[in-house]
N, CA, C, O and the ligand as a Tripos MOL2 file, in Angstrom:
@<TRIPOS>MOLECULE
protein
  277   275    70     0     0
PROTEIN
NO_CHARGES

@<TRIPOS>ATOM
      1 N          -7.5100  -28.4220    0.0740 N.3       1 MET1
      2 CA         -8.8490  -28.8970   -0.6190 C.3       1 MET1
      3 C          -9.9170  -28.6600    0.4230 C.2       1 MET1
      4 O         -11.0200  -28.2630    0.0470 O.2       1 MET1
      5 N          -9.6460  -28.9000    1.8650 N.am      2 ALA2
      6 CA        -10.7720  -28.7710    2.7450 C.3       2 ALA2
      7 C         -11.1580  -27.2410    2.9300 C.2       2 ALA2
      8 O         -12.2590  -26.9720    3.4100 O.2       2 ALA2
      9 N         -10.3210  -26.2840    2.5780 N.am      3 GLU3
     10 CA        -10.5920  -24.8600    2.6410 C.3       3 GLU3
     11 C         -11.5690  -24.5340    1.5170 C.2       3 GLU3
     12 O         -12.5190  -23.7660    1.6660 O.2       3 GLU3
     13 N         -11.2540  -25.2140    0.2990 N.am      4 ALA4
     14 CA        -12.1480  -25.0210   -0.9250 C.3       4 ALA4
     15 C         -13.5140  -25.5230   -0.6750 C.2       4 ALA4
     16 O         -14.5100  -24.8830   -1.0140 O.2       4 ALA4
     17 N         -13.5670  -26.7860   -0.0230 N.am      5 ALA5
     18 CA        -14.7140  -27.3460    0.4810 C.3       5 ALA5
     19 C         -15.6530  -26.6220    1.2780 C.2       5 ALA5
     20 O         -16.8460  -26.5320    0.9850 O.2       5 ALA5
     21 N         -15.0220  -26.0080    2.4760 N.am      6 LEU6
     22 CA        -15.6000  -25.1380    3.3100 C.3       6 LEU6
     23 C         -16.0940  -23.7680    2.7720 C.2       6 LEU6
     24 O         -17.1310  -23.2240    3.1540 O.2       6 LEU6
     25 N         -15.2970  -23.3040    1.9060 N.am      7 VAL7
     26 CA        -15.8710  -22.0600    1.0870 C.3       7 VAL7
     27 C         -16.9800  -22.4720    0.3700 C.2       7 VAL7
     28 O         -17.9640  -21.7330    0.4160 O.2       7 VAL7
     29 N         -17.0510  -23.6660   -0.3950 N.am      8 ALA8
     30 CA        -18.1090  -23.9520   -1.2820 C.3       8 ALA8
     31 C         -19.5450  -24.2950   -0.6320 C.2       8 ALA8
     32 O         -20.6580  -23.9750   -1.0490 O.2       8 ALA8
     33 N         -19.2410  -24.9380    0.3550 N.am      9 ALA9
     34 CA        -20.4680  -25.4930    1.4540 C.3       9 ALA9
     35 C         -20.9780  -24.1420    2.1660 C.2       9 ALA9
     36 O         -22.1800  -23.8760    2.1950 O.2       9 ALA9
     37 N         -20.0200  -23.3160    2.7300 N.am     10 GLU10
     38 CA        -20.6160  -22.3570    3.5430 C.3      10 GLU10
     39 C         -20.9260  -20.9350    2.9410 C.2      10 GLU10
     40 O         -21.6950  -20.1160    3.4430 O.2      10 GLU10
     41 N         -20.1960  -20.7770    1.7720 N.am     11 TYR11
     42 CA        -20.2040  -19.3320    1.2860 C.3      11 TYR11
     43 C         -20.4630  -19.4370   -0.3520 C.2      11 TYR11
     44 O         -19.9380  -18.5670   -1.0480 O.2      11 TYR11
     45 N         -21.2200  -20.4250   -0.9610 N.am     12 GLY12
     46 CA        -21.4610  -20.6010   -2.1170 C.3      12 GLY12
     47 C         -20.1800  -20.6270   -3.2350 C.2      12 GLY12
     48 O         -20.2230  -20.5060   -4.4590 O.2      12 GLY12
     49 N         -19.1880  -20.8030   -2.4520 N.am     13 GLY13
     50 CA        -17.8780  -20.8710   -3.4610 C.3      13 GLY13
     51 C         -17.2020  -19.5500   -3.7770 C.2      13 GLY13
     52 O         -16.3210  -19.5430   -4.6360 O.2      13 GLY13
     53 N         -17.5110  -18.5330   -3.2090 N.am     14 THR14
     54 CA        -17.1210  -17.2350   -3.5750 C.3      14 THR14
     55 C         -16.2310  -16.5960   -2.2910 C.2      14 THR14
     56 O         -16.7590  -16.5830   -1.1790 O.2      14 THR14
     57 N         -15.0370  -16.1320   -2.4500 N.am     15 VAL15
     58 CA        -14.2550  -15.8220   -1.3850 C.3      15 VAL15
     59 C         -14.9620  -14.4190   -0.9530 C.2      15 VAL15
     60 O         -15.0730  -14.1650    0.2460 O.2      15 VAL15
     61 N         -15.4860  -13.4170   -2.0420 N.am     16 PRO16
     62 CA        -15.9560  -12.2670   -1.4430 C.3      16 PRO16
     63 C         -16.9810  -12.6090   -0.4430 C.2      16 PRO16
     64 O         -17.0100  -11.9410    0.5910 O.2      16 PRO16
     65 N         -17.9440  -13.6970   -0.6420 N.am     17 ARG17
     66 CA        -19.0740  -14.0270    0.2050 C.3      17 ARG17
     67 C         -18.5070  -14.1570    1.6010 C.2      17 ARG17
     68 O         -18.9680  -13.5610    2.5750 O.2      17 ARG17
     69 N         -17.3870  -15.0500    1.6290 N.am     18 LEU18
     70 CA        -16.6090  -15.6010    2.8030 C.3      18 LEU18
     71 C         -16.2430  -14.4190    3.4790 C.2      18 LEU18
     72 O         -16.5160  -14.2450    4.6660 O.2      18 LEU18
     73 N         -15.5770  -13.5140    2.7170 N.am     19 LEU19
     74 CA        -15.0970  -12.2160    3.4330 C.3      19 LEU19
     75 C         -16.2790  -11.4640    4.0110 C.2      19 LEU19
     76 O         -16.3040  -11.1270    5.1950 O.2      19 LEU19
     77 N         -17.2240  -11.2150    3.1860 N.am     20 ALA20
     78 CA        -18.4630  -10.5270    3.8020 C.3      20 ALA20
     79 C         -19.2570  -11.1020    5.0760 C.2      20 ALA20
     80 O         -19.8520  -10.4250    5.9140 O.2      20 ALA20
     81 N         -19.1440  -12.4050    5.0390 N.am     21 ALA21
     82 CA        -19.7930  -13.0520    6.0400 C.3      21 ALA21
     83 C         -18.9030  -12.7360    7.3220 C.2      21 ALA21
     84 O         -19.5120  -12.7910    8.3900 O.2      21 ALA21
     85 N         -17.6340  -12.4330    7.3690 N.am     22 HIS22
     86 CA        -16.7700  -12.3230    8.5080 C.3      22 HIS22
     87 C         -16.5990  -10.7510    8.6840 C.2      22 HIS22
     88 O         -15.7620  -10.2950    9.4630 O.2      22 HIS22
     89 N         -17.3410  -10.0400    8.0060 N.am     23 GLY23
     90 CA        -17.3490   -8.5480    8.2290 C.3      23 GLY23
     91 C         -16.3620   -7.7420    7.3320 C.2      23 GLY23
     92 O         -16.1990   -6.5380    7.5350 O.2      23 GLY23
     93 N         -15.6860   -8.4220    6.3120 N.am     24 TYR24
     94 CA        -14.6760   -7.9080    5.6550 C.3      24 TYR24
     95 C         -15.1630   -7.3400    4.4430 C.2      24 TYR24
     96 O         -16.0950   -7.9280    3.8940 O.2      24 TYR24
     97 N         -14.7110   -6.3190    3.9330 N.am     25 GLY25
     98 CA        -15.2750   -5.6760    2.6660 C.3      25 GLY25
     99 C         -14.3650   -4.3510    2.2480 C.2      25 GLY25
    100 O         -13.2070   -4.2140    2.6420 O.2      25 GLY25
    101 N         -14.9580   -3.5180    1.5090 N.am     26 PRO26
    102 CA        -14.1960   -2.5190    1.2190 C.3      26 PRO26
    103 C         -13.7330   -1.4290    2.3740 C.2      26 PRO26
    104 O         -12.7670   -0.6730    2.2730 O.2      26 PRO26
    105 N         -14.5910   -1.5150    3.4300 N.am     27 ASP27
    106 CA        -14.2720   -0.7780    4.6520 C.3      27 ASP27
    107 C         -13.3830   -1.3870    5.7430 C.2      27 ASP27
    108 O         -12.9140   -0.7830    6.7080 O.2      27 ASP27
    109 N         -13.2290   -2.6740    5.4360 N.am     28 LYS28
    110 CA        -12.3470   -3.4850    6.3900 C.3      28 LYS28
    111 C         -11.5130   -4.5110    5.6230 C.2      28 LYS28
    112 O         -12.0330   -5.5150    5.1370 O.2      28 LYS28
    113 N         -10.1840   -4.2340    5.5230 N.am     29 SER29
    114 CA         -9.1850   -4.8400    4.6350 C.3      29 SER29
    115 C          -9.0200   -6.1740    5.4050 C.2      29 SER29
    116 O          -8.7700   -6.1820    6.6100 O.2      29 SER29
    117 N          -9.1530   -7.1820    4.7490 N.am     30 VAL30
    118 CA         -8.8420   -8.4560    5.3650 C.3      30 VAL30
    119 C          -7.2140   -8.6710    5.4530 C.2      30 VAL30
    120 O          -6.6990   -9.3230    6.3610 O.2      30 VAL30
    121 N          -6.4600   -8.0370    4.3880 N.am     31 THR31
    122 CA         -5.0900   -7.9560    4.5270 C.3      31 THR31
    123 C          -4.5030   -7.3420    5.7110 C.2      31 THR31
    124 O          -3.5270   -7.8060    6.3000 O.2      31 THR31
    125 N          -5.1130   -6.3140    6.0290 N.am     32 ALA32
    126 CA         -4.7800   -5.5090    7.2390 C.3      32 ALA32
    127 C          -5.0590   -6.2270    8.3810 C.2      32 ALA32
    128 O          -4.2710   -6.2660    9.3260 O.2      32 ALA32
    129 N          -6.1180   -6.7970    8.3680 N.am     33 ALA33
    130 CA         -6.5970   -7.7540    9.5760 C.3      33 ALA33
    131 C          -5.3310   -8.9300    9.6930 C.2      33 ALA33
    132 O          -4.8440   -9.2970   10.7620 O.2      33 ALA33
    133 N          -4.9830   -9.3530    8.5280 N.am     34 ALA34
    134 CA         -3.9290  -10.4860    8.5420 C.3      34 ALA34
    135 C          -2.6470   -9.8850    9.1510 C.2      34 ALA34
    136 O          -1.9300  -10.5460    9.9020 O.2      34 ALA34
    137 N          -2.3980   -8.6810    8.8230 N.am     35 VAL35
    138 CA         -1.1070   -8.0590    9.2540 C.3      35 VAL35
    139 C          -1.4050   -7.9770   10.7400 C.2      35 VAL35
    140 O          -0.5290   -8.4710   11.4500 O.2      35 VAL35
    141 N          -2.3520   -7.5100   11.2970 N.am     36 THR36
    142 CA         -2.5680   -7.1850   12.8200 C.3      36 THR36
    143 C          -2.5540   -8.4670   13.5560 C.2      36 THR36
    144 O          -1.7070   -8.7220   14.4120 O.2      36 THR36
    145 N          -3.6280   -9.3730   13.1630 N.am     37 GLY37
    146 CA         -3.5860  -10.4130   13.8280 C.3      37 GLY37
    147 C          -3.2760  -12.0100   13.2700 C.2      37 GLY37
    148 O          -3.5230  -13.0760   13.8340 O.2      37 GLY37
    149 N          -2.7250  -11.7820   12.1200 N.am     38 GLY38
    150 CA         -2.3470  -13.2140   11.5520 C.3      38 GLY38
    151 C          -0.8430  -13.2260   11.1990 C.2      38 GLY38
    152 O          -0.4250  -14.1140   10.4560 O.2      38 GLY38
    153 N           0.0010  -12.2780   11.6980 N.am     39 GLY39
    154 CA          1.3260  -12.5850   11.5990 C.3      39 GLY39
    155 C           1.8070  -12.2410   10.2070 C.2      39 GLY39
    156 O           2.9740  -12.5070    9.9200 O.2      39 GLY39
    157 N           1.0270  -11.6830    9.3320 N.am     40 TRP40
    158 CA          1.5310  -11.3140    7.9630 C.3      40 TRP40
    159 C           2.4410   -9.9000    8.2120 C.2      40 TRP40
    160 O           2.3650   -9.2570    9.2590 O.2      40 TRP40
    161 N           3.2300   -9.5630    7.1780 N.am     41 VAL41
    162 CA          3.9700   -8.3140    7.3290 C.3      41 VAL41
    163 C           3.8630   -7.7020    5.8980 C.2      41 VAL41
    164 O           3.3990   -8.3390    4.9520 O.2      41 VAL41
    165 N           4.3090   -6.4660    5.8080 N.am     42 ARG42
    166 CA          4.1050   -5.7370    4.5740 C.3      42 ARG42
    167 C           5.4860   -5.6240    3.9000 C.2      42 ARG42
    168 O           6.5310   -5.6260    4.5510 O.2      42 ARG42
    169 N           5.4390   -5.5380    2.7390 N.am     43 CYS43
    170 CA          6.9080   -5.2090    1.9890 C.3      43 CYS43
    171 C           7.3970   -3.7710    2.4240 C.2      43 CYS43
    172 O           6.7090   -2.7550    2.5190 O.2      43 CYS43
    173 N           8.7160   -3.9230    2.6590 N.am     44 SER44
    174 CA          9.2430   -2.6190    3.2840 C.3      44 SER44
    175 C           9.6270   -1.6740    2.2740 C.2      44 SER44
    176 O          10.2410   -0.6520    2.5810 O.2      44 SER44
    177 N           9.2870   -1.9610    1.0140 N.am     45 VAL45
    178 CA          9.8050   -0.8740   -0.2800 C.3      45 VAL45
    179 C           8.7460    0.2710    0.0070 C.2      45 VAL45
    180 O           7.5720   -0.0940    0.0670 O.2      45 VAL45
    181 N           8.9960    1.4690    0.1710 N.am     46 PRO46
    182 CA          8.0240    2.5660    0.1730 C.3      46 PRO46
    183 C           7.1410    2.5490   -1.0210 C.2      46 PRO46
    184 O           7.5200    2.4300   -2.1860 O.2      46 PRO46
    185 N           5.8100    2.6950   -0.5640 N.am     47 GLY47
    186 CA          4.7360    2.5840   -1.8080 C.3      47 GLY47
    187 C           4.3060    1.3790   -2.3360 C.2      47 GLY47
    188 O           3.3960    1.3840   -3.1640 O.2      47 GLY47
    189 N           4.8690    0.2590   -1.9480 N.am     48 CYS48
    190 CA          4.6010   -0.9710   -2.4760 C.3      48 CYS48
    191 C           3.5020   -1.5800   -1.1630 C.2      48 CYS48
    192 O           3.6670   -1.5550    0.0560 O.2      48 CYS48
    193 N           2.5530   -2.0210   -1.8470 N.am     49 THR49
    194 CA          1.5140   -2.5670   -0.8820 C.3      49 THR49
    195 C           1.3810   -3.9730   -0.7270 C.2      49 THR49
    196 O           0.3790   -4.4560   -0.1990 O.2      49 THR49
    197 N           2.3750   -4.7010   -1.1750 N.am     50 TYR50
    198 CA          2.4650   -6.1740   -1.1790 C.3      50 TYR50
    199 C           2.3250   -6.6140    0.3180 C.2      50 TYR50
    200 O           2.9590   -6.0110    1.1840 O.2      50 TYR50
    201 N           1.5430   -7.6050    0.6120 N.am     51 THR51
    202 CA          1.4430   -8.0140    2.0230 C.3      51 THR51
    203 C           1.4120   -9.5750    1.9630 C.2      51 THR51
    204 O           0.7900  -10.1050    1.0420 O.2      51 THR51
    205 N           2.0220  -10.3000    2.8530 N.am     52 GLY52
    206 CA          1.7370  -11.6490    2.8980 C.3      52 GLY52
    207 C           2.4990  -12.1810    4.0300 C.2      52 GLY52
    208 O           2.9690  -11.4610    4.9110 O.2      52 GLY52
    209 N           2.6200  -13.5640    3.9870 N.am     53 ALA53
    210 CA          3.3730  -14.3480    5.0540 C.3      53 ALA53
    211 C           4.8790  -13.7570    5.0670 C.2      53 ALA53
    212 O           5.2470  -13.2050    4.0300 O.2      53 ALA53
    213 N           5.7040  -13.8200    6.0610 N.am     54 GLU54
    214 CA          6.9530  -13.2780    6.1480 C.3      54 GLU54
    215 C           7.9020  -13.7900    4.9330 C.2      54 GLU54
    216 O           8.4900  -13.0690    4.1270 O.2      54 GLU54
    217 N           7.9090  -15.1950    4.9950 N.am     55 ALA55
    218 CA          8.7040  -15.6990    3.7950 C.3      55 ALA55
    219 C           8.5460  -15.4720    2.5040 C.2      55 ALA55
    220 O           9.4500  -15.5150    1.6700 O.2      55 ALA55
    221 N           7.2320  -15.1910    2.2670 N.am     56 SER56
    222 CA          6.7000  -14.7160    0.8010 C.3      56 SER56
    223 C           7.0780  -13.3150    0.5340 C.2      56 SER56
    224 O           7.4010  -13.0100   -0.6140 O.2      56 SER56
    225 N           7.0710  -12.4360    1.4660 N.am     57 VAL57
    226 CA          7.3240  -10.9800    1.5320 C.3      57 VAL57
    227 C           8.8640  -10.7240    1.3700 C.2      57 VAL57
    228 O           9.2610   -9.8540    0.5960 O.2      57 VAL57
    229 N           9.7280  -11.4950    2.1110 N.am     58 ARG58
    230 CA         10.9460  -11.4770    1.7290 C.3      58 ARG58
    231 C          11.5350  -11.7790    0.4900 C.2      58 ARG58
    232 O          12.5330  -11.2150    0.0420 O.2      58 ARG58
    233 N          10.7970  -12.8280   -0.1480 N.am     59 ASN59
    234 CA         11.0750  -13.2600   -1.4230 C.3      59 ASN59
    235 C          10.6890  -12.3330   -2.3210 C.2      59 ASN59
    236 O          11.3820  -12.1860   -3.3280 O.2      59 ASN59
    237 N           9.6500  -11.6290   -2.1500 N.am     60 HIS60
    238 CA          8.9880  -10.5220   -3.0340 C.3      60 HIS60
    239 C           9.9960   -9.2820   -2.9760 C.2      60 HIS60
    240 O          10.3110   -8.6520   -3.9860 O.2      60 HIS60
    241 N          10.4830   -8.9860   -1.6560 N.am     61 GLU61
    242 CA         11.2000   -7.8960   -1.6630 C.3      61 GLU61
    243 C          12.7120   -7.9740   -2.4010 C.2      61 GLU61
    244 O          13.4080   -6.9900   -2.6540 O.2      61 GLU61
    245 N          12.9690   -9.0220   -2.6130 N.am     62 ALA62
    246 CA         14.4720   -9.3600   -3.2900 C.3      62 ALA62
    247 C          14.2600   -9.0520   -4.6860 C.2      62 ALA62
    248 O          15.2440   -8.7640   -5.3670 O.2      62 ALA62
    249 N          12.9180   -9.0760   -5.2880 N.am     63 LYS63
    250 CA         12.7990   -8.7910   -6.6000 C.3      63 LYS63
    251 C          12.8440   -7.2450   -6.8780 C.2      63 LYS63
    252 O          12.5730   -6.4520   -5.9770 O.2      63 LYS63
    253 N          13.1600   -6.8660   -8.0320 N.am     64 PRO64
    254 CA         13.2890   -5.5520   -8.5050 C.3      64 PRO64
    255 C          11.8020   -4.7490   -8.3270 C.2      64 PRO64
    256 O          10.7660   -5.3250   -8.6620 O.2      64 PRO64
    257 N          11.7860   -3.5140   -7.8300 N.am     65 HIS65
    258 CA         10.6040   -2.8570   -7.6560 C.3      65 HIS65
    259 C          10.4790   -1.7530   -8.7200 C.2      65 HIS65
    260 O          11.4460   -1.0640   -9.0450 O.2      65 HIS65
    261 N           9.3500   -1.6210   -9.2070 N.am     66 LYS66
    262 CA          9.1730   -0.2100  -10.0890 C.3      66 LYS66
    263 C           9.1970    0.8750   -9.3050 C.2      66 LYS66
    264 O           8.7390    0.8420   -8.1630 O.2      66 LYS66
    265 N           9.6590    1.8010   -9.7620 N.am     67 GLU67
    266 CA          9.4680    3.1500   -9.0840 C.3      67 GLU67
    267 C           8.0000    3.7710   -9.1270 C.2      67 GLU67
    268 O           7.2440    3.8640  -10.0940 O.2      67 GLU67
    269 N           7.8160    4.1550   -7.8580 N.am     68 THR68
    270 CA          6.4010    4.5570   -7.4940 C.3      68 THR68
    271 C           6.4810    6.1900   -7.4440 C.2      68 THR68
    272 O           7.3970    6.7720   -6.8620 O.2      68 THR68
    273 N           5.6310    6.7270   -7.9840 N.am     69 ALA69
    274 CA          5.6080    8.1510   -8.0360 C.3      69 ALA69
    275 C           5.4540    8.6760   -6.5630 C.2      69 ALA69
    276 O           5.4080    9.8860   -6.3410 O.2      69 ALA69
    277 ZN          7.1080   -4.7650   -2.5380 Zn       70 ZN70
@<TRIPOS>BOND
     1     1     2 1
     2     2     3 1
     3     3     4 2
     4     3     5 am
     5     5     6 1
     6     6     7 1
     7     7     8 2
     8     7     9 am
     9     9    10 1
    10    10    11 1
    11    11    12 2
    12    11    13 am
    13    13    14 1
    14    14    15 1
    15    15    16 2
    16    15    17 am
    17    17    18 1
    18    18    19 1
    19    19    20 2
    20    19    21 am
    21    21    22 1
    22    22    23 1
    23    23    24 2
    24    23    25 am
    25    25    26 1
    26    26    27 1
    27    27    28 2
    28    27    29 am
    29    29    30 1
    30    30    31 1
    31    31    32 2
    32    31    33 am
    33    33    34 1
    34    34    35 1
    35    35    36 2
    36    35    37 am
    37    37    38 1
    38    38    39 1
    39    39    40 2
    40    39    41 am
    41    41    42 1
    42    42    43 1
    43    43    44 2
    44    43    45 am
    45    45    46 1
    46    46    47 1
    47    47    48 2
    48    47    49 am
    49    49    50 1
    50    50    51 1
    51    51    52 2
    52    51    53 am
    53    53    54 1
    54    54    55 1
    55    55    56 2
    56    55    57 am
    57    57    58 1
    58    58    59 1
    59    59    60 2
    60    59    61 am
    61    61    62 1
    62    62    63 1
    63    63    64 2
    64    63    65 am
    65    65    66 1
    66    66    67 1
    67    67    68 2
    68    67    69 am
    69    69    70 1
    70    70    71 1
    71    71    72 2
    72    71    73 am
    73    73    74 1
    74    74    75 1
    75    75    76 2
    76    75    77 am
    77    77    78 1
    78    78    79 1
    79    79    80 2
    80    79    81 am
    81    81    82 1
    82    82    83 1
    83    83    84 2
    84    83    85 am
    85    85    86 1
    86    86    87 1
    87    87    88 2
    88    87    89 am
    89    89    90 1
    90    90    91 1
    91    91    92 2
    92    91    93 am
    93    93    94 1
    94    94    95 1
    95    95    96 2
    96    95    97 am
    97    97    98 1
    98    98    99 1
    99    99   100 2
   100    99   101 am
   101   101   102 1
   102   102   103 1
   103   103   104 2
   104   103   105 am
   105   105   106 1
   106   106   107 1
   107   107   108 2
   108   107   109 am
   109   109   110 1
   110   110   111 1
   111   111   112 2
   112   111   113 am
   113   113   114 1
   114   114   115 1
   115   115   116 2
   116   115   117 am
   117   117   118 1
   118   118   119 1
   119   119   120 2
   120   119   121 am
   121   121   122 1
   122   122   123 1
   123   123   124 2
   124   123   125 am
   125   125   126 1
   126   126   127 1
   127   127   128 2
   128   127   129 am
   129   129   130 1
   130   130   131 1
   131   131   132 2
   132   131   133 am
   133   133   134 1
   134   134   135 1
   135   135   136 2
   136   135   137 am
   137   137   138 1
   138   138   139 1
   139   139   140 2
   140   139   141 am
   141   141   142 1
   142   142   143 1
   143   143   144 2
   144   143   145 am
   145   145   146 1
   146   146   147 1
   147   147   148 2
   148   147   149 am
   149   149   150 1
   150   150   151 1
   151   151   152 2
   152   151   153 am
   153   153   154 1
   154   154   155 1
   155   155   156 2
   156   155   157 am
   157   157   158 1
   158   158   159 1
   159   159   160 2
   160   159   161 am
   161   161   162 1
   162   162   163 1
   163   163   164 2
   164   163   165 am
   165   165   166 1
   166   166   167 1
   167   167   168 2
   168   167   169 am
   169   169   170 1
   170   170   171 1
   171   171   172 2
   172   171   173 am
   173   173   174 1
   174   174   175 1
   175   175   176 2
   176   175   177 am
   177   177   178 1
   178   178   179 1
   179   179   180 2
   180   179   181 am
   181   181   182 1
   182   182   183 1
   183   183   184 2
   184   183   185 am
   185   185   186 1
   186   186   187 1
   187   187   188 2
   188   187   189 am
   189   189   190 1
   190   190   191 1
   191   191   192 2
   192   191   193 am
   193   193   194 1
   194   194   195 1
   195   195   196 2
   196   195   197 am
   197   197   198 1
   198   198   199 1
   199   199   200 2
   200   199   201 am
   201   201   202 1
   202   202   203 1
   203   203   204 2
   204   203   205 am
   205   205   206 1
   206   206   207 1
   207   207   208 2
   208   207   209 am
   209   209   210 1
   210   210   211 1
   211   211   212 2
   212   211   213 am
   213   213   214 1
   214   214   215 1
   215   215   216 2
   216   215   217 am
   217   217   218 1
   218   218   219 1
   219   219   220 2
   220   219   221 am
   221   221   222 1
   222   222   223 1
   223   223   224 2
   224   223   225 am
   225   225   226 1
   226   226   227 1
   227   227   228 2
   228   227   229 am
   229   229   230 1
   230   230   231 1
   231   231   232 2
   232   231   233 am
   233   233   234 1
   234   234   235 1
   235   235   236 2
   236   235   237 am
   237   237   238 1
   238   238   239 1
   239   239   240 2
   240   239   241 am
   241   241   242 1
   242   242   243 1
   243   243   244 2
   244   243   245 am
   245   245   246 1
   246   246   247 1
   247   247   248 2
   248   247   249 am
   249   249   250 1
   250   250   251 1
   251   251   252 2
   252   251   253 am
   253   253   254 1
   254   254   255 1
   255   255   256 2
   256   255   257 am
   257   257   258 1
   258   258   259 1
   259   259   260 2
   260   259   261 am
   261   261   262 1
   262   262   263 1
   263   263   264 2
   264   263   265 am
   265   265   266 1
   266   266   267 1
   267   267   268 2
   268   267   269 am
   269   269   270 1
   270   270   271 1
   271   271   272 2
   272   271   273 am
   273   273   274 1
   274   274   275 1
   275   275   276 2
@<TRIPOS>SUBSTRUCTURE
     1 MET1         2 RESIDUE 1 A MET
     2 ALA2         6 RESIDUE 1 A ALA
     3 GLU3        10 RESIDUE 1 A GLU
     4 ALA4        14 RESIDUE 1 A ALA
     5 ALA5        18 RESIDUE 1 A ALA
     6 LEU6        22 RESIDUE 1 A LEU
     7 VAL7        26 RESIDUE 1 A VAL
     8 ALA8        30 RESIDUE 1 A ALA
     9 ALA9        34 RESIDUE 1 A ALA
    10 GLU10       38 RESIDUE 1 A GLU
    11 TYR11       42 RESIDUE 1 A TYR
    12 GLY12       46 RESIDUE 1 A GLY
    13 GLY13       50 RESIDUE 1 A GLY
    14 THR14       54 RESIDUE 1 A THR
    15 VAL15       58 RESIDUE 1 A VAL
    16 PRO16       62 RESIDUE 1 A PRO
    17 ARG17       66 RESIDUE 1 A ARG
    18 LEU18       70 RESIDUE 1 A LEU
    19 LEU19       74 RESIDUE 1 A LEU
    20 ALA20       78 RESIDUE 1 A ALA
    21 ALA21       82 RESIDUE 1 A ALA
    22 HIS22       86 RESIDUE 1 A HIS
    23 GLY23       90 RESIDUE 1 A GLY
    24 TYR24       94 RESIDUE 1 A TYR
    25 GLY25       98 RESIDUE 1 A GLY
    26 PRO26      102 RESIDUE 1 A PRO
    27 ASP27      106 RESIDUE 1 A ASP
    28 LYS28      110 RESIDUE 1 A LYS
    29 SER29      114 RESIDUE 1 A SER
    30 VAL30      118 RESIDUE 1 A VAL
    31 THR31      122 RESIDUE 1 A THR
    32 ALA32      126 RESIDUE 1 A ALA
    33 ALA33      130 RESIDUE 1 A ALA
    34 ALA34      134 RESIDUE 1 A ALA
    35 VAL35      138 RESIDUE 1 A VAL
    36 THR36      142 RESIDUE 1 A THR
    37 GLY37      146 RESIDUE 1 A GLY
    38 GLY38      150 RESIDUE 1 A GLY
    39 GLY39      154 RESIDUE 1 A GLY
    40 TRP40      158 RESIDUE 1 A TRP
    41 VAL41      162 RESIDUE 1 A VAL
    42 ARG42      166 RESIDUE 1 A ARG
    43 CYS43      170 RESIDUE 1 A CYS
    44 SER44      174 RESIDUE 1 A SER
    45 VAL45      178 RESIDUE 1 A VAL
    46 PRO46      182 RESIDUE 1 A PRO
    47 GLY47      186 RESIDUE 1 A GLY
    48 CYS48      190 RESIDUE 1 A CYS
    49 THR49      194 RESIDUE 1 A THR
    50 TYR50      198 RESIDUE 1 A TYR
    51 THR51      202 RESIDUE 1 A THR
    52 GLY52      206 RESIDUE 1 A GLY
    53 ALA53      210 RESIDUE 1 A ALA
    54 GLU54      214 RESIDUE 1 A GLU
    55 ALA55      218 RESIDUE 1 A ALA
    56 SER56      222 RESIDUE 1 A SER
    57 VAL57      226 RESIDUE 1 A VAL
    58 ARG58      230 RESIDUE 1 A ARG
    59 ASN59      234 RESIDUE 1 A ASN
    60 HIS60      238 RESIDUE 1 A HIS
    61 GLU61      242 RESIDUE 1 A GLU
    62 ALA62      246 RESIDUE 1 A ALA
    63 LYS63      250 RESIDUE 1 A LYS
    64 PRO64      254 RESIDUE 1 A PRO
    65 HIS65      258 RESIDUE 1 A HIS
    66 LYS66      262 RESIDUE 1 A LYS
    67 GLU67      266 RESIDUE 1 A GLU
    68 THR68      270 RESIDUE 1 A THR
    69 ALA69      274 RESIDUE 1 A ALA
    70 ZN70       277 GROUP 0 **** ****
């Protein structure tokens, strides 16, 4: 809840504005930054763009993946 309150107080309640305030946007991916500096990992399945904390990615990888062309 503290995070939500901070977002509301500082960024008008919108995550896009929060991201923009930190310089993130279409040209700077916040997920890429999380991988680089935040300890996030990418799904190891080729073609899959899922990114997240390691435990959640391992969980995700265990699920069936659709074939990607
Ligand atoms: Zn995946």
